[in-house]
C-alpha positions in Angstrom: -48.1 -0.7 -1.5 -44.5 -0.2 -0.5 -43.6 -3.9 -1.3 -45.3 -3.5 -4.6 -43.5 -0.4 -5.5 -40.0 -1.8 -4.6 -40.8 -5.0 -6.7 -41.8 -2.9 -9.7 -38.7 -0.8 -9.4 -36.5 -3.8 -9.4 -38.1 -5.2 -12.5 -37.4 -1.8 -14.3 -33.8 -1.8 -13.1 -33.2 -5.3 -14.2 -34.7 -4.7 -17.6 -32.3 -1.8 -18.1 -29.2 -4.2 -17.8 -27.6 -5.0 -21.0 -24.9 -7.2 -19.7 -23.2 -8.4 -16.4 -20.1 -10.4 -15.6 -18.5 -11.8 -12.5 -14.8 -12.4 -12.5 -13.1 -14.5 -9.7 -9.4 -14.3 -9.1 -7.1 -15.6 -6.4 -3.7 -14.8 -5.0 -1.5 -16.4 -2.3 2.1 -15.9 -1.0 4.4 -17.4 1.5 7.9 -16.9 2.6 10.2 -15.7 5.5 11.0 -12.3 6.9 13.4 -10.7 9.5 13.5 -7.3 11.0 10.5 -5.8 9.3 9.1 -2.5 10.3 6.6 -3.6 13.0 3.5 -1.7 11.6 1.1 -4.2 13.3 2.4 -3.3 16.8 3.4 -6.6 18.0 6.0 -6.5 20.7 9.7 -7.4 20.1 11.3 -9.7 22.5 15.2 -9.4 23.4 16.1 -13.2 24.2 17.4 -13.8 27.8 21.2 -14.1 28.2 20.7 -16.9 30.7 18.3 -19.8 30.8 18.1 -20.4 34.5 14.8 -21.4 35.5 12.9 -18.8 33.2 9.3 -19.7 32.5 6.7 -17.5 31.0 2.8 -17.5 30.8 1.5 -16.2 27.5 -1.6 -14.5 28.7 -3.0 -14.5 25.0 -2.9 -18.3 24.7 -2.2 -19.4 28.4 0.7 -21.3 27.1 3.8 -21.8 29.4 6.8 -20.6 27.5 10.3 -21.9 28.1 13.4 -19.7 27.7 14.0 -21.3 24.2 10.3 -20.3 23.3 10.9 -16.7 24.1 13.5 -16.5 21.5 11.2 -17.2 18.6 7.8 -16.3 20.0 6.6 -12.7 19.7 5.5 -11.9 23.2 3.4 -9.0 24.4 3.8 -6.6 27.5 1.1 -8.6 29.2 3.2 -11.7 29.4 4.1 -12.7 32.8 7.3 -14.2 34.2 6.2 -16.8 36.5 9.4 -18.7 37.3 13.1 -17.7 37.5 14.7 -14.4 38.5 17.8 -13.8 36.3 18.2 -12.6 32.9 14.6 -11.7 32.3 13.8 -11.3 28.6 13.0 -7.8 27.6 9.6 -7.3 26.3 8.9 -3.9 24.6 5.8 -2.6 23.2 6.0 -1.9 19.5 5.4 1.4 17.8 6.0 2.5 14.3 9.7 2.6 13.7 10.4 -0.7 15.8 11.2 -3.9 14.0 10.0 -7.5 14.2 11.9 -10.5 14.9 12.4 -13.6 12.5 9.2 -15.4 11.1 7.3 -16.7 8.3 4.4 -15.2 6.4 1.6 -17.0 4.4 -1.6 -15.6 3.1 -4.1 -16.3 0.5 -7.2 -14.4 -0.9 -10.1 -14.4 -3.4 -11.3 -11.4 -5.2 -14.7 -11.0 -6.9 -15.2 -8.3 -9.5 -18.7 -7.6 -10.9 -19.0 -5.6 -13.9 -22.1 -4.7 -16.0 -23.7 -2.2 -18.3 -27.2 -0.5 -18.7 -28.9 -0.2 -22.1 -28.2 3.6 -21.9 -24.4 3.0 -21.8 -23.6 3.4 -18.1 -21.1 0.8 -16.9 -20.9 -0.3 -13.3 -18.5 -2.4 -11.2 -18.2 -3.6 -7.7 -15.6 -5.6 -5.9 -15.6 -8.1 -2.8 -12.5 -9.8 -1.4 -11.7 -12.3 1.2 -8.1 -12.4 2.6 -6.6 -14.4 5.5 -3.1 -15.1 6.9 0.0 -13.1 7.7 0.9 -10.4 5.2 3.9 -8.2 4.7 4.4 -5.1 2.4 7.5 -5.9 0.3 7.6 -2.3 -1.1 7.9 -0.7 2.2 9.6 -3.6 4.2 6.7 -3.7 6.7 5.0 -6.4 8.6 1.3 -5.8 8.0 0.2 -8.5 10.4 -2.7 -11.0 10.2 -5.5 -10.2 8.0 -9.0 -10.7 9.6 -10.1 -13.5 7.3 -13.3 -11.7 6.8 -15.1 -10.6 3.5 -14.5 -7.0 2.7 -16.4 -4.7 0.3 -14.3 -2.8 -2.2 -15.4 0.1 -4.4 -18.7 0.5 -6.4 -18.5 2.7 -9.4 -20.5 4.0 -12.2 -18.9 5.2 -15.5 -20.6 7.1 -18.4 -20.5 10.2 -20.5 -20.7 12.2 -17.2 -17.3 10.6 -16.0 -16.7 8.2 -13.2 -18.3 8.2 -9.8 -16.7 5.9 -7.1 -18.0 5.1 -3.7 -15.6 3.3 -1.1 -16.2 4.0 2.5 -12.7 5.1 3.8 -10.9 3.4 1.0 -9.9 6.3 -1.4 -6.6 7.7 -0.9 -6.2 11.4 -0.4 -5.0 12.7 -3.9 -2.2 14.7 -2.5 -0.8 12.3 0.1 -1.7 9.0 1.4 -0.6 10.2 4.8 -3.8 12.4 5.0 -7.4 11.1 5.6 -8.8 8.6 3.2 -11.9 9.8 1.2 -15.3 7.9 0.8 -16.4 9.2 -2.6 -14.6 10.5 -5.8 -15.6 12.0 -9.1 -13.3 11.8 -12.2 -13.9 13.5 -15.7 -12.1 15.0 -18.6 -12.7 18.7 -19.4 -11.1 19.3 -22.9 -7.3 18.3 -22.4 -7.5 18.4 -18.5 -8.2 15.3 -16.5 -9.8 16.1 -13.2 -10.5 14.1 -10.0 -12.1 15.2 -6.8 -12.3 13.3 -3.6 -14.3 13.9 -0.5 -14.5 12.6 3.1 -18.1 12.5 4.1 -17.2 12.2 7.8 -15.3 15.4 7.6 -14.0 14.6 11.1 -10.5 16.2 10.1 -9.3 19.0 8.1 -8.4 17.0 5.1 -11.9 16.2 3.9 -11.4 17.4 0.2 -8.6 16.8 -2.2 -8.2 17.3 -6.0 -5.9 16.2 -8.8 -5.7 17.8 -12.4 -3.5 16.6 -15.2 -2.6 18.0 -18.7 -0.4 16.6 -21.5 1.0 18.6 -24.6 4.0 18.2 -26.8 5.7 15.5 -24.7 5.2 17.4 -21.3 2.9 16.1 -18.5 1.6 18.6 -15.7 0.1 17.3 -12.6 -1.4 19.4 -9.9 -2.5 18.1 -6.6 -4.0 19.8 -3.6 -5.8 18.9 -0.3 -7.2 20.6 2.7 -4.8 20.0 5.7 -4.4 21.2 9.2 -3.1 24.7 9.1 -4.1 25.5 5.5 -3.9 23.9 2.2 -1.2 21.5 0.8 -0.4 21.4 -2.8 2.1 20.1 -5.4 2.8 20.9 -9.0 4.9 18.3 -10.9 6.1 18.3 -14.6 7.8 15.7 -16.7 9.2 16.1 -20.2 10.2 13.2 -22.4 13.5 14.5 -23.9 13.5 11.4 -26.3 12.7 7.8 -26.2 15.0 7.0 -23.4 15.4 10.0 -21.2 12.8 11.9 -19.1 13.3 15.0 -17.1 11.2 15.9 -14.0 10.5 18.7 -11.8 8.2 19.4 -8.8 7.4 22.1 -6.2 5.6 20.8 -3.0 4.1 23.2 -0.6 2.8 21.2 2.7 0.6 23.2 4.9 2.7 25.2 7.5 6.0 24.0 6.0 8.5 25.5 3.6 8.1 24.6 0.1 10.5 22.0 -1.5 11.7 21.9 -5.1 12.8 18.8 -6.6 14.5 18.1 -10.0 15.3 14.6 -11.5 16.1 12.6 -14.7 15.6 9.0 -15.5 16.8 6.8 -18.5 16.3 3.2 -19.7 18.5 1.6 -22.3 19.0 -2.2 -23.0 17.2 -3.3 -19.8 19.2 -0.8 -17.5 17.4 1.9 -15.8 18.9 4.8 -13.9 16.9 7.5 -11.9 18.3 10.4 -9.9 16.6 13.2 -8.0 17.8 16.2 -5.8 15.9 18.7 -3.7 16.7 22.1 -2.2 16.2 20.5 1.5 19.4 18.6 0.9 17.7 15.3 0.1 18.6 13.1 -2.8 17.9 9.6 -4.4 19.6 7.4 -6.9 17.9 4.2 -8.2 19.2 1.6 -10.5 17.6 -1.3 -12.0 18.2 -4.1 -14.5 15.7 -6.4 -16.3 16.2 -9.4 -18.5 13.5 -11.8 -19.4 11.4 -12.3 -16.3 14.2 -11.3 -13.9 14.7 -7.9 -12.4 17.1 -6.4 -9.9 16.7 -2.9 -8.2 19.0 -0.8 -5.9 18.2 2.6 -4.2 20.3 4.8 -2.0 19.6 8.1 -0.4 21.3 11.0 1.2 21.2 9.2 4.7 23.1 6.2 3.2 19.9 4.2 3.6 19.6 1.6 0.8 17.4 -1.2 -0.4 18.1 -4.0 -2.8 15.4 -6.4 -4.3 15.3 -9.1 -6.9 12.2 -10.8 -8.6 12.0 -13.6 -11.0 8.8 -14.9 -12.9 8.7 -18.6 -12.3 5.8 -19.2 -14.9 2.3 -20.3 -14.3 1.5 -17.2 -12.2 4.2 -17.7 -9.8 6.9 -15.2 -9.0 9.9 -15.2 -6.5 10.8 -11.9 -4.7 13.4 -11.2 -2.1 14.7 -7.9 -0.6 17.1 -6.6 2.0 17.9 -3.0 3.3 20.4 -1.1 5.5 18.3 -1.7 8.5 18.8 -5.5 8.3 15.4 -6.0 7.2 14.8 -8.8 4.8 12.1 -11.0 3.1 12.1 -13.8 0.7 9.2 -15.8 -0.8 6.9 -16.8 -3.7 3.6 -15.3 -4.6 1.0 -16.9 -6.8 -1.8 -15.5 -9.0 -4.7 -17.7 -9.9 
């Protein structure tokens, strides 16, 4: 009886499907990097100042490394000096804030997106991706490290007159801050002129299980309220932007993180003839200035803050789905390479 019931249910569900599509896309990237933030916790090796009889054993691969090898191979704290006594290469365990050596990155992936709709107007989608290779985060100048090369399930969502319900185990960012615990399920809807999203972490192992975001627009002004449970209380932020005209936008925000003093920020941005300027300043003595220029498929950006930390990037569309990108910052981090979309 159980088998018969399941088969009957499957037939009913199939009959309710009006349409279904599967879209396959691909991506790849390759290039060079140096001094990226060592997010993947690989150790950083300081090259020996002398090469007298230095021989290392890489315990990960059982390979014997010469002094020249240790200047190019990222070693770990487990690697052993098996010959030689002077000028031992320094191997330090990496943490967030340490930086990689020089290297190359190359990666590729395939994404499967499945969409469909039922006869009663409910649309649904699901995603599966397979990624492999060494990856970098060009936006944050971070070395993400090697991808596992295994298939991963993305979000599964359903949308109808009731709104959108999304399921993604640990894959939905906290609506207040991506530094807090990710959620597993979210619900988004519109109530009158207000857009509302609620996210929940079903595991609830931390104090940031729930977060919420609400948005409202009227007369050229956009209001966004975000809040989240957090250790020590509730964190919240209210942001407003006003389009003064077609080229100038003014912004303001008040941010109250749990257990911390509130921070108020004001800013302005403008774009004219391909040139963009964005400035912001906060009452905690922080500020940012960002400049940009675009022409055709070419773009340049430069940003600086109160610490004299700066970043500069350049991108150029090469056609056929290929894009060149390069960047450098004040910490001597750099990357340069080409990405492809298929």
